[in-house]
C-alpha positions in Angstrom: 0.0 -0.1 -0.1 1.3 3.5 -0.9 2.0 6.4 1.6 -1.0 8.2 0.3 -3.4 5.2 0.5 -2.1 4.4 4.0 -2.7 8.0 5.0 -6.3 7.8 3.4 -7.1 4.8 5.4 -5.8 6.0 8.7 -7.1 9.6 8.3 -10.7 8.3 8.5 -12.5 9.3 11.6 -11.8 7.4 14.9 -13.2 8.1 18.4 -10.8 10.5 19.9 -11.0 8.4 23.1 -9.0 5.7 21.3 -5.5 6.6 22.4 -2.5 5.0 24.2 -3.9 5.9 27.5 -7.1 4.0 26.8 -5.4 1.1 28.6 -5.0 -0.6 32.0 -2.4 0.9 34.3 -0.7 -2.6 34.6 0.4 -2.2 31.0 2.4 0.9 31.9 3.9 -0.5 35.1 4.9 -3.8 33.1 6.4 -1.5 30.3 8.4 0.3 32.9 9.5 -3.1 34.3 10.5 -4.3 30.9 12.5 -1.1 30.2 14.2 -1.1 33.6 15.4 -4.7 33.0 16.4 -4.0 29.5 14.0 -6.4 27.8 12.0 -3.7 26.0 13.4 -4.8 22.7 12.9 -8.7 23.1 11.1 -9.9 20.1 7.6 -11.0 21.2 4.5 -12.7 19.5 1.1 -12.4 21.0 -2.2 -14.0 20.1 -5.6 -12.2 20.3 -8.4 -14.9 20.4 -11.4 -16.0 22.2 -12.1 -19.4 24.0 -15.9 -19.8 23.4 -18.5 -18.7 20.8 -21.1 -16.1 22.2 -24.9 -16.6 22.5 -24.8 -20.3 22.8 -24.0 -20.5 19.2 -21.2 -21.9 17.1 -19.8 -19.1 15.2 -18.5 -15.6 15.8 -18.1 -12.6 13.4 -14.5 -10.8 13.6 -14.9 -7.1 13.6 -13.0 -4.0 14.8 -9.8 -4.7 12.9 -9.9 -1.5 10.7 -10.1 0.5 14.0 -7.1 -1.5 15.3 -5.0 -0.4 12.2 -6.1 3.2 12.7 -4.9 3.1 16.2 -1.4 1.8 15.2 -1.0 4.6 12.8 -1.7 7.2 15.3 -0.1 5.7 18.4 1.9 8.4 20.2 2.1 9.7 23.6 1.5 13.3 23.8 3.1 15.8 26.2 0.1 15.9 28.2 0.0 12.1 28.4 3.5 12.0 29.7 2.6 14.7 32.3 -0.4 12.7 33.6 1.7 9.3 33.7 4.4 11.2 35.8 1.7 12.2 38.2 0.3 8.7 38.6 3.5 6.7 38.8 5.7 6.3 41.9 8.3 9.1 42.5 11.1 6.4 42.2 10.4 6.0 38.3 13.5 6.9 36.4 12.6 10.0 34.4 14.3 8.8 31.3 11.6 6.2 31.0 9.2 8.9 30.1 11.4 10.2 27.4 11.5 6.8 26.0 7.7 6.6 26.0 7.4 9.8 24.2 9.5 8.4 21.5 7.5 5.1 21.0 5.4 4.5 17.9 4.1 1.3 16.1 6.6 1.3 13.3 8.3 -2.0 14.3 5.1 -3.7 14.9 3.7 -6.3 12.4 0.1 -7.4 12.4 -1.0 -10.7 10.9 -5.0 -11.0 11.0 -8.1 -12.7 9.7 -10.1 -10.5 7.2 -12.5 -8.3 9.0 -16.1 -9.6 8.6 -15.1 -13.3 8.6 -16.7 -16.1 10.5 -14.2 -17.2 13.2 -14.0 -19.7 15.8 -12.4 -20.4 19.4 -8.7 -20.7 19.7 -8.0 -19.5 16.4 -5.9 -16.3 16.9 -7.9 -13.3 15.2 -4.8 -11.1 15.2 -1.1 -12.0 15.7 0.9 -9.2 17.1 4.7 -9.3 16.6 7.5 -6.8 17.6 9.4 -5.1 20.4 8.1 -6.6 23.8 7.3 -3.3 25.3 5.4 -2.1 22.4 3.3 -5.1 21.8 2.4 -5.2 25.5 1.3 -1.6 25.4 -1.1 -2.5 22.8 -2.9 -5.3 24.7 -5.9 -3.6 26.4 -6.7 -1.1 23.4 -6.7 -3.9 20.8 -9.0 -6.0 22.8 -11.4 -3.1 23.6 -11.6 -2.5 19.9 -12.2 -6.1 19.0 -14.2 -7.6 21.8 -17.5 -5.5 21.6 -17.3 -5.0 17.8 -17.2 -8.7 17.2 -19.8 -9.5 19.9 -22.1 -6.9 18.4 -21.5 -8.0 14.7 -22.2 -11.6 15.7 -25.5 -10.7 17.6 -26.6 -8.9 14.5 -25.8 -11.6 12.2 -27.8 -14.0 14.4 -30.9 -11.7 14.2 -30.4 -11.6 10.4 -30.3 -15.3 10.2 -33.6 -15.9 12.2 -35.4 -13.0 10.5 -34.6 -14.3 7.1 -33.5 -12.4 3.8 -36.8 -10.9 3.0 -37.5 -9.1 6.4 -35.7 -5.7 7.1 -34.0 -5.1 10.4 -33.5 -1.6 11.9 -31.4 -0.9 15.0 -33.4 1.2 17.4 -31.0 0.9 20.5 -29.2 4.3 20.9 -31.3 5.2 24.0 -30.7 1.8 25.7 -27.1 1.5 24.8 -24.1 1.7 27.2 -23.4 5.3 26.7 -22.8 7.4 23.6 -19.6 5.2 22.6 -21.5 2.0 23.0 -24.4 3.6 21.2 -22.2 4.4 18.0 -20.4 1.2 18.0 -23.8 -0.7 18.3 -25.1 1.2 15.3 -21.9 0.6 13.3 -21.4 -3.1 13.9 -25.1 -4.1 13.8 -25.0 -2.7 10.2 -21.8 -4.8 9.6 -23.7 -7.9 11.0 -26.5 -7.5 8.7 -29.0 -4.8 9.8 -30.3 -2.5 7.1 -30.3 0.8 9.0 -30.4 2.6 12.2 -32.3 5.3 14.0 -29.0 6.8 15.1 -28.5 10.0 13.1 -24.8 10.6 14.1 -24.0 6.9 13.2 -25.6 7.7 9.8 -23.4 10.7 9.3 -20.2 9.1 10.5 -20.4 5.8 8.9 -22.8 6.3 5.9 -25.4 3.9 7.4 -29.0 4.5 6.2 -31.2 6.1 8.9 -34.9 5.6 9.6 -37.4 6.9 11.9 -41.1 7.8 12.3 -42.7 9.5 15.3 -43.4 8.4 19.0 -46.5 7.9 20.9 -46.0 11.4 22.2 -46.8 12.8 18.8 -50.1 11.0 18.7 -51.1 12.0 22.4 -50.2 15.7 21.7 -53.4 15.9 19.6 -56.7 15.5 21.6 -59.2 16.4 18.9 -59.7 17.3 15.1 -60.0 20.9 16.5 -56.1 20.8 17.2 -55.3 20.8 13.6 -53.8 24.1 12.7 -53.3 22.9 9.0 -55.7 20.8 7.2 -54.6 21.3 3.5 -52.0 19.5 1.2 -51.2 20.1 -2.4 -51.7 17.4 -5.0 -48.3 16.0 -5.8 -48.8 16.4 -9.6 -51.2 19.3 -10.1 -50.2 21.4 -7.1 -53.7 22.1 -6.4 -54.6 22.3 -2.5 -57.0 19.9 -0.9 -58.5 19.5 2.3 -56.7 16.3 3.8 -59.0 16.3 6.9 -62.1 16.3 4.7 -60.8 13.6 2.5 -59.6 11.4 5.4 -62.9 11.6 7.4 -64.8 10.9 4.2 -62.7 7.6 3.8 -63.1 6.7 7.4 -66.7 6.7 7.3 -66.5 4.8 3.8 -64.3 2.0 4.9 -65.3 1.3 8.6 -68.1 -1.0 7.4 -65.9 -2.7 4.7 -63.1 -3.7 7.3 -65.7 -4.4 10.2 -64.9 -1.5 12.4 -66.9 1.3 14.0 -66.0 5.0 13.4 -67.3 5.8 17.1 -64.5 3.8 18.5 -61.7 5.5 16.6 -59.7 8.3 18.3 -60.3 11.7 16.7 -57.0 13.0 18.4 -55.3 10.2 16.7 -56.6 10.9 13.4 -55.7 14.6 13.8 -52.1 13.7 14.6 -51.9 11.3 11.5 -53.2 14.0 9.3 -50.8 16.6 10.8 -47.9 14.2 10.3 -49.0 13.3 6.8 -48.9 17.0 5.8 -45.4 17.3 7.2 -44.4 14.1 5.5 -46.6 13.1 2.6 -43.8 11.1 0.8 -43.4 7.5 2.4 -45.7 8.4 5.4 -45.3 5.9 8.3 -47.6 5.8 11.3 -47.4 4.4 14.7 -50.9 2.8 15.3 -51.0 1.3 18.7 -51.4 4.5 20.9 -55.0 3.6 21.6 -56.0 0.4 20.0 -54.5 -1.0 16.8 -57.5 -2.6 15.3 -60.3 -0.3 16.7 -58.6 3.0 16.0 -55.0 3.0 14.7 -55.7 0.9 11.5 -58.9 2.7 10.6 -57.3 6.1 11.1 -54.2 5.1 9.1 -55.9 3.7 6.2 -58.3 6.7 6.0 -55.3 9.0 5.8 -53.4 6.7 3.4 -56.3 6.6 0.9 -56.7 10.4 1.1 -53.0 10.7 0.3 -53.4 8.3 -2.6 -55.9 10.6 -4.1 -53.4 13.4 -3.8 -50.7 11.4 -5.6 -48.7 10.0 -2.6 -47.9 6.4 -1.8 -47.7 5.8 2.1 -44.8 3.6 3.6 -46.8 1.8 6.1 -47.4 1.2 9.9 -45.3 0.6 13.1 -46.8 -1.5 15.8 -45.1 -1.2 19.2 -47.2 -3.3 21.4 -49.7 -6.1 21.7 -49.9 -9.5 19.8 -47.6 -8.9 16.9 -48.3 -11.9 14.9 -52.2 -11.4 15.3 -52.0 -7.7 14.7 -49.8 -8.0 11.5 -51.9 -10.5 10.0 -55.1 -8.3 10.7 -53.2 -5.3 9.2 -52.3 -7.3 6.1 -55.9 -8.5 5.7 -57.3 -4.9 5.8 -54.5 -3.5 3.4 -55.4 -6.2 0.8 -59.1 -5.8 1.1 -58.7 -1.9 0.5 -56.2 -2.6 -2.3 -58.8 -4.5 -4.2 -61.8 -2.2 -3.3 -60.0 1.0 -4.7 -57.8 -0.7 -7.2 -54.6 0.4 -5.8 -52.3 -2.7 -5.8 -49.4 -1.2 -4.1 -51.5 -0.7 -0.8 -51.5 -4.5 -0.3 -47.8 -4.2 0.2 -47.8 -1.3 2.7 -45.0 -2.2 5.2 -45.7 -3.5 8.7 -43.0 -2.6 11.2 -42.8 -4.2 14.6 -40.9 -3.2 17.5 -41.3 -3.7 21.5 -38.4 -5.6 23.1 -37.7 -7.7 20.1 -35.2 -10.5 20.5 -34.2 -13.7 18.7 -36.6 -15.9 20.5 -39.5 -13.6 19.8 -38.7 -13.5 16.0 -38.4 -17.3 16.0 -41.9 -17.5 17.7 -43.4 -14.9 15.4 -42.1 -17.1 12.4 -43.9 -20.0 13.7 -47.2 -17.9 13.9 -46.8 -16.9 10.3 -46.6 -13.3 11.0 -46.9 -10.6 8.2 -44.1 -8.3 9.6 -41.8 -6.7 6.8 -39.4 -5.0 9.3 -38.3 -5.3 12.9 -37.0 -2.5 14.8 -34.7 -3.9 17.5 -33.1 -2.1 20.4 -32.5 -3.2 23.9 -31.6 -6.8 23.4 -29.4 -6.2 20.4 -27.3 -3.3 21.4 -26.7 -4.5 25.2 -26.3 -8.2 24.0 -28.4 -9.1 26.9 -28.0 -12.9 26.0 -24.1 -12.4 26.6 -22.7 -9.2 27.6 -19.0 -9.9 26.7 -17.1 -12.1 24.2 -13.9 -12.7 26.2 -11.1 -12.1 23.9 -7.7 -12.6 25.6 -4.2 -11.4 24.5 -1.5 -14.0 25.3 2.3 -14.1 24.6 3.1 -17.3 22.6 6.7 -16.6 21.8 9.7 -14.6 22.8 13.0 -14.2 21.0 12.1 -17.2 19.0 11.3 -19.3 22.1 7.8 -20.7 22.5 5.6 -19.8 25.5 2.7 -21.7 26.9 0.3 -20.7 29.7 -0.7 -23.7 31.8 -4.0 -24.1 33.7 -6.1 -26.8 35.7 -8.6 -25.8 33.3 -7.6 -27.3 30.0 -9.6 -24.8 27.9 -7.4 -22.0 29.3 -4.1 -23.9 28.1 -2.6 -21.6 25.3 -1.4 -22.9 22.0 2.4 -21.9 22.0 4.5 -20.5 19.2 3.9 -18.6 15.9 1.2 -20.2 14.1 -0.7 -19.9 10.7 -4.3 -20.9 10.2 -6.0 -22.4 7.2 -9.7 -23.3 6.5 -10.2 -26.5 4.9 -13.3 -27.1 2.5 -15.2 -30.4 2.1 -16.4 -31.9 -1.2 -19.8 -30.1 -0.6 -18.2 -26.8 -0.8 -18.8 -25.8 2.8 -16.1 -25.1 5.3 -15.0 -28.3 7.2 -12.4 -27.5 9.7 -9.9 -24.8 10.8 -6.4 -25.9 11.0 -3.7 -24.2 13.0 0.0 -25.3 12.4 3.4 -24.1 13.2 4.5 -21.1 10.8 7.6 -23.2 9.8 5.4 -26.0 8.3 4.3 -26.4 4.7 0.7 -25.3 4.0 -1.9 -28.0 3.6 -2.6 -28.9 0.0 -5.6 -29.5 -2.0 -6.6 -33.2 -2.4 -3.7 -34.1 -0.1 -4.5 -36.1 3.1 -4.1 -33.9 6.3 -4.0 -35.3 9.8 -6.2 -33.0 12.0 -6.0 -33.3 15.8 -7.8 -31.8 18.7 -5.1 -29.7 20.5 -5.6 -31.4 24.0 -7.4 -34.7 23.5 -5.3 -37.5 22.0 -8.0 -39.7 20.7 -9.9 -37.0 18.7 -8.3 -36.9 15.2 -9.3 -37.4 11.6 -7.8 -37.3 8.2 -9.1 -34.4 6.0 -8.8 -34.4 2.2 -9.6 -30.7 1.5 -11.1 -29.6 -1.9 -10.0 -26.1 -1.1 -7.6 -24.6 1.3 -8.0 -21.0 2.4 -5.1 -19.3 4.3 -6.7 -17.1 7.0 -4.0 -14.6 7.7 -2.9 -11.5 5.8 -0.2 -8.8 6.8 -2.2 -5.9 7.8 0.5 -3.6 9.4 4.2 -3.6 8.7 7.0 -1.0 8.8 4.7 1.6 10.2 2.2 1.3 7.2 -1.1 -0.3 6.5 -0.5 -3.3 4.1 -3.9 -4.0 2.7 -6.5 -1.9 0.7 -9.0 0.2 2.5 -12.2 -1.5 3.1 -15.6 0.2 3.3 -18.1 -0.6 6.0 -20.4 -2.0 3.1 -17.6 -4.3 1.9 -17.1 -5.6 5.4 -20.7 -6.1 5.8 -20.9 -8.0 2.4 -17.9 -10.1 3.6 -20.0 -11.2 6.7 -22.8 -12.8 4.5 -20.2 -14.3 2.1 -18.3 -15.8 5.0 -21.5 -17.0 6.6 -22.6 -18.5 3.4 -19.5 -21.0 3.5 -21.0 -22.7 6.8 -23.6 -25.5 6.7 -26.9 -24.4 8.2 -26.6 -26.8 11.3 -23.6 -24.6 12.4 -25.5 -21.5 12.3 -29.0 -22.7 13.6 -30.3 -21.1 16.8 -31.1 -24.3 18.8 -28.5 -27.0 19.4 -26.1 -25.9 16.7 -23.4 -28.4 15.5 -19.9 -27.4 16.8 -17.4 -26.4 14.0 -14.1 -28.1 14.4 -10.9 -26.4 15.0 -7.7 -28.6 14.8 -4.1 -28.6 15.0 -1.6 -30.3 12.8 0.2 -33.3 14.1 3.4 -31.4 14.3 1.8 -28.7 16.4 0.1 -31.2 18.7 3.4 -32.9 19.5 5.0 -29.5 20.1 2.2 -28.3 22.5 2.4 -31.5 24.5 6.2 -31.5 24.6 6.2 -28.0 25.9 3.6 -28.8 28.3 5.4 -31.7 30.0 8.6 -29.4 30.0 6.8 -26.7 31.9 4.4 -28.5 34.1 5.8 -29.1 37.6 6.3 -32.8 38.7 4.3 -33.7 41.8 6.0 -35.6 44.6 3.9 -38.1 46.8 4.9 -39.0 50.2 
């Protein structure tokens, strides 16, 4: 990548809070200890990975890499950073250390990573970080911050996309429930990456070029109490420009259609009708109405249809309705029936396809239940459960040293799942005869890559009896160099490209790996050479007990 391309990539907006001091204090204290002991230039390799897929699922979407690269590009301790660190560190700290920190940058760091937007799995490093020990240690917390929530959020959104299906729109409505403004922006960004179609978050729309969408709240409806509240009643015809009384037209249609759809005008709220007429005058193009303020069937649908038909006479096509409470499956079917009847009665075929948007604490299980009830919902607005990831609030990525000065390092634990896989590794995705991804294979970087149509022994990293031969029809190397010699090494990717990558990558998985209930675990294996390497190192480092 050229210098100009690198600057273009890294000059894109990043949250100003993402800076070297966005870290844990122990990273700074370790850095000083490394510096004091002369180990700051030891060459270290760290793996960033997670141990378990979130949401009781069997896949994860990797996100946040682009933000990591931008962070590396601008890594620098400012004068005020140094002054603050001096004030927080013990007075015994050698002042030369702060001068050393001031000169630090990421030019000697190398980043290998999986492509952002890819499906990833436990134990497979998402990012491999190489470079001077002090520098790669100082990156730990910030890289984890940038990857953990982004990947969790993108995965959550992808799961909603899967259960909703391809023909239903998904809108993120969670800003008011998110964990602060930074959480809200990240949620909007990575829900879009994961497969949502838009957001209500206006700032996210501006910053990330995400489609924005919104109608009105119940407050708008309840701010009108009667038809007398209407200050303006007229709207010009879209084609002729002639002014028409929208109130007169709407009330005429309300009286006309009530019997047709089995409703009583006397039960409909005049205040609601006034609010809808007022909103229609303000937004005649793609008019969308909230219809559950009083009663969806008895009032909301009747008033909406009356205004919609009046708008049609003036050359405008409404967008649809939003239902925010009640039995969503039943009400969506009732609304669909009414739209279809009126489309036939007035010979306006498009009205049969007026959109039905549903909100109200939507989560995965609710969508699955609505699917079973044959709902007629065209779009879900999802807020709290999406942006807060209520099913699982953290992914749990970790950052572990696996090599120093060419010597492998292993972290042991009584919990086998927490034992790290040592050494510098490469990762490959092996595909089966059906074209789907079959297994991810980790092997030592010094090994030859697996070859198509050649038998590969794949082993569970910790269980000796779990092993199988695989003859891949395709071999996909998972790592690319993303940062080296102080420069980004891969082309700039837009949010839309990352979003497309998510769906492409998900399409390489079998359906049983992606299903909501009891998904089939996807296999991650190590080569025979790496398996033996792990266990030899394990025995070398594990203390030998003594019985007496």
